[in-house]
C-alpha positions as CSV (number, residue, x, y, z in Angstrom):
1,M,131.3,109.7,87.4
2,M,129.1,111.3,84.7
3,S,131.0,113.8,82.6
4,A,128.3,114.4,79.9
5,F,124.6,114.0,79.2
6,M,122.5,113.4,76.1
7,I,120.0,115.9,74.6
8,A,117.6,114.8,71.9
9,C,117.5,117.4,69.1
10,W,115.9,117.6,65.7
11,M,117.7,115.0,63.5
12,C,120.5,114.3,66.0
13,L,121.5,113.6,69.6
14,R,123.8,116.1,71.3
15,M,126.4,115.0,73.9
16,V,126.8,118.0,76.3
17,A,129.8,118.0,78.7
18,T,129.3,118.8,82.4
19,Q,133.0,119.4,83.0
20,C,136.2,120.1,81.1
21,I,137.2,117.1,78.9
22,T,140.7,116.9,77.5
23,G,141.7,115.2,74.3
24,G,141.6,111.4,74.5
25,Q,139.8,111.4,77.9
26,E,137.0,108.9,78.3
27,V,133.5,110.4,78.4
28,F,130.9,109.0,80.7
29,N,127.2,109.3,80.1
30,T,124.3,108.2,82.3
31,Y,121.2,106.2,81.6
32,G,119.3,108.1,84.3
33,Q,117.8,107.0,87.6
34,M,116.3,103.7,86.4
35,A,115.3,100.4,88.1
36,N,116.8,97.3,86.7
37,W,113.6,96.3,84.9
38,Q,113.6,99.6,83.1
39,L,117.3,99.3,82.1
40,L,116.6,95.8,80.8
41,H,113.5,97.0,78.9
42,M,115.1,100.1,77.4
43,Y,118.8,99.2,77.0
44,G,119.1,95.5,77.3
45,F,121.2,95.2,80.5
46,V,120.9,95.2,84.3
47,E,123.2,96.2,87.2
48,P,124.0,93.1,89.3
49,Y,122.7,93.3,92.9
50,P,123.5,95.5,94.9
51,G,124.9,97.8,92.2
52,N,121.7,99.7,91.3
53,I,120.7,102.2,94.0
54,N,117.7,103.2,92.0
55,D,116.1,99.8,91.8
56,T,112.5,99.4,92.7
57,A,109.8,96.8,93.3
58,D,106.1,97.1,92.5
59,I,103.1,96.1,94.6
60,Q,100.1,96.0,92.3
61,M,97.2,98.1,93.4
62,M,94.9,95.1,92.8
63,T,97.0,93.1,95.2
64,V,96.2,95.5,98.0
65,H,92.6,95.3,97.0
66,E,92.8,91.5,97.2
67,A,94.5,91.7,100.6
68,A,91.8,94.0,101.9
69,L,89.1,91.6,100.7
70,Q,90.9,88.7,102.4
71,G,90.8,90.6,105.6
72,A,87.1,91.1,105.5
73,K,85.4,88.9,108.2
74,S,81.8,89.2,107.0
75,E,79.8,89.8,103.9
76,Q,79.1,93.3,105.3
77,E,82.8,94.1,105.6
78,H,83.4,92.6,102.1
79,Q,80.9,94.9,100.6
80,L,82.4,97.9,102.5
81,V,85.9,97.1,101.0
82,L,84.3,97.1,97.5
83,E,82.7,100.4,98.2
84,K,85.9,101.9,99.6
85,W,87.8,100.7,96.5
86,D,85.2,102.2,94.2
87,F,85.6,105.5,96.0
88,L,89.4,105.4,95.6
89,C,89.0,104.7,91.9
90,Q,86.7,107.7,91.6
91,L,89.4,109.9,93.2
92,E,91.9,108.4,90.7
93,L,94.2,107.2,93.4
94,V,94.0,103.6,92.3
95,N,93.3,101.7,89.1
96,E,93.2,98.2,87.8
97,G,96.6,98.3,86.1
98,G,98.4,100.6,88.6
99,A,101.1,99.8,91.1
100,F,102.6,101.2,94.2
101,V,106.4,101.7,93.7
102,I,108.9,100.8,96.5
103,G,112.5,101.9,96.4
104,L,115.5,101.0,98.5
105,Q,114.9,103.9,100.9
106,G,111.1,103.7,101.1
107,V,107.8,104.1,99.1
108,L,108.1,106.3,96.0
109,T,104.3,106.5,95.4
110,E,103.6,107.5,99.0
111,E,100.6,109.8,98.5
112,E,98.7,107.1,96.7
113,L,99.6,104.3,99.1
114,L,98.9,106.4,102.2
115,A,95.5,107.4,101.0
116,T,94.7,103.8,100.0
117,L,95.8,102.3,103.3
118,K,93.9,105.0,105.2
119,V,90.6,104.5,103.4
120,L,90.7,100.7,103.3
121,C,91.4,100.6,107.1
122,M,88.6,103.0,108.0
123,S,85.6,101.9,110.1
124,S,82.2,102.1,108.4
125,E,81.4,105.4,110.3
126,E,84.8,107.0,109.4
127,F,84.4,106.1,105.8
128,R,80.9,107.6,105.6
129,E,82.2,110.8,107.1
130,H,85.2,110.8,104.8
131,K,83.1,110.2,101.7
132,K,80.6,112.9,102.7
133,N,83.5,115.4,102.8
134,D,84.7,114.2,99.4
135,G,87.9,112.7,100.7
136,W,88.7,115.4,103.2
137,L,88.7,114.5,106.9
138,E,90.3,116.5,109.7
139,D,92.3,114.3,112.0
140,A,94.7,115.5,114.7
141,D,96.6,112.2,114.4
142,D,96.4,112.0,110.7
143,K,99.5,110.5,109.0
144,D,98.7,111.7,105.5
145,D,101.6,114.1,105.3
146,M,104.3,111.7,106.5
147,L,107.0,110.5,104.2
148,L,107.0,106.8,103.8
149,S,110.8,106.2,104.3
150,N,112.3,103.1,105.9
151,E,112.6,105.1,109.1
152,T,108.9,106.1,109.3
153,I,107.1,103.0,108.0
154,R,107.2,101.5,111.5
155,E,105.1,104.5,112.7
156,L,102.1,103.7,110.6
157,H,98.9,102.7,112.3
158,E,98.9,99.0,113.1
159,S,96.0,98.2,110.8
160,W,97.7,100.0,107.9
161,K,100.9,98.1,108.5
162,K,99.0,94.8,108.6
163,L,97.3,95.5,105.3
164,L,100.6,96.5,103.7
165,H,102.3,93.4,105.1
166,N,99.6,91.1,103.7
167,S,99.9,92.8,100.3
168,I,103.7,92.2,100.3
169,V,103.1,88.5,101.1
170,L,100.7,88.2,98.2
171,T,103.2,89.9,95.9
172,Q,106.0,87.6,97.0
173,Q,103.8,84.6,96.3
174,A,103.3,85.7,92.7
175,Y,107.0,85.0,91.9
176,I,107.8,81.6,90.5
177,S,110.7,81.2,92.9
178,D,111.4,82.4,96.4
179,L,114.2,84.7,97.7
180,A,116.3,81.9,99.1
181,A,116.3,79.9,95.9
182,D,117.5,83.0,93.9
183,Q,120.1,83.7,96.6
184,C,121.5,80.2,96.2
185,L,121.8,80.7,92.4
186,I,123.6,84.1,92.8
187,D,126.0,82.8,95.4
188,D,126.9,79.7,93.4
189,P,129.3,80.8,90.6
190,V,129.0,77.4,88.8
191,A,125.2,77.3,88.9
192,Y,125.1,81.0,87.9
193,S,127.4,80.5,84.9
194,K,125.2,77.7,83.6
195,L,122.3,80.1,83.2
196,S,121.9,81.8,79.8
197,H,122.6,85.6,79.6
198,R,118.8,86.2,79.5
199,E,118.2,84.0,82.6
200,Q,121.0,85.8,84.5
201,Q,119.4,89.2,83.7
202,A,116.0,88.0,84.7
203,L,117.4,86.6,88.0
204,Q,119.1,89.9,88.8
205,V,115.9,91.8,88.2
206,R,113.7,89.6,90.4
207,Y,116.3,89.2,93.1
208,G,116.6,93.0,93.5
209,Q,112.8,93.3,93.6
210,K,112.5,90.5,96.2
211,K,115.2,92.1,98.4
212,I,113.3,95.4,98.5
213,L,110.0,93.6,99.3
214,Q,111.7,91.5,102.0
215,Q,113.0,94.7,103.6
216,L,109.5,96.3,103.6
217,L,108.0,93.0,104.9
218,Q,110.3,93.2,107.9
219,L,109.5,96.9,108.5
220,T,105.8,96.1,108.6
221,S,106.1,93.0,110.9
């Protein structure tokens, strides 16, 4: 349990106690609520699965774009997807280097993901009306305000879930190994011990990410 936290001051770092600390008592600091990839990048270590409750996985925004294009059944639909994506870019909801962030309990970038799924799954007529109103569209059955937790993801429109599902599949395919292969390595102490420290850390990072993606995949099935 954390008993102190750090404050960056001019020319020094201050350790501020959050409770009474007696002489000789061990002091515990926190690195903050960080995913394993952030801990590895900033501090050089990871928490072995399932130790990090703040772990996350990314779905690149361009991967959702690719999934939407793959779902287009005609040149007209293909062009409509491109037009919708350009509109989302103008609203600064998506960008080429951006990502939707998924946590253990649901989507963390829910506003951006909901808006993206909504627009990309609109019919041509719905999109024209939506665009005419500068992104505002009254809808009695609108799900814009819902929280994308693991409990509510199943309530998404079927077309939204399908697009999200296909985006997860494409994300999984981008890894050099699948979840089952990583699971075997982690479950085999001998094989795991033969990995270098760097390889073990990389394994823990991608395994945690894949577990989150697999959970979301099942929720959108």
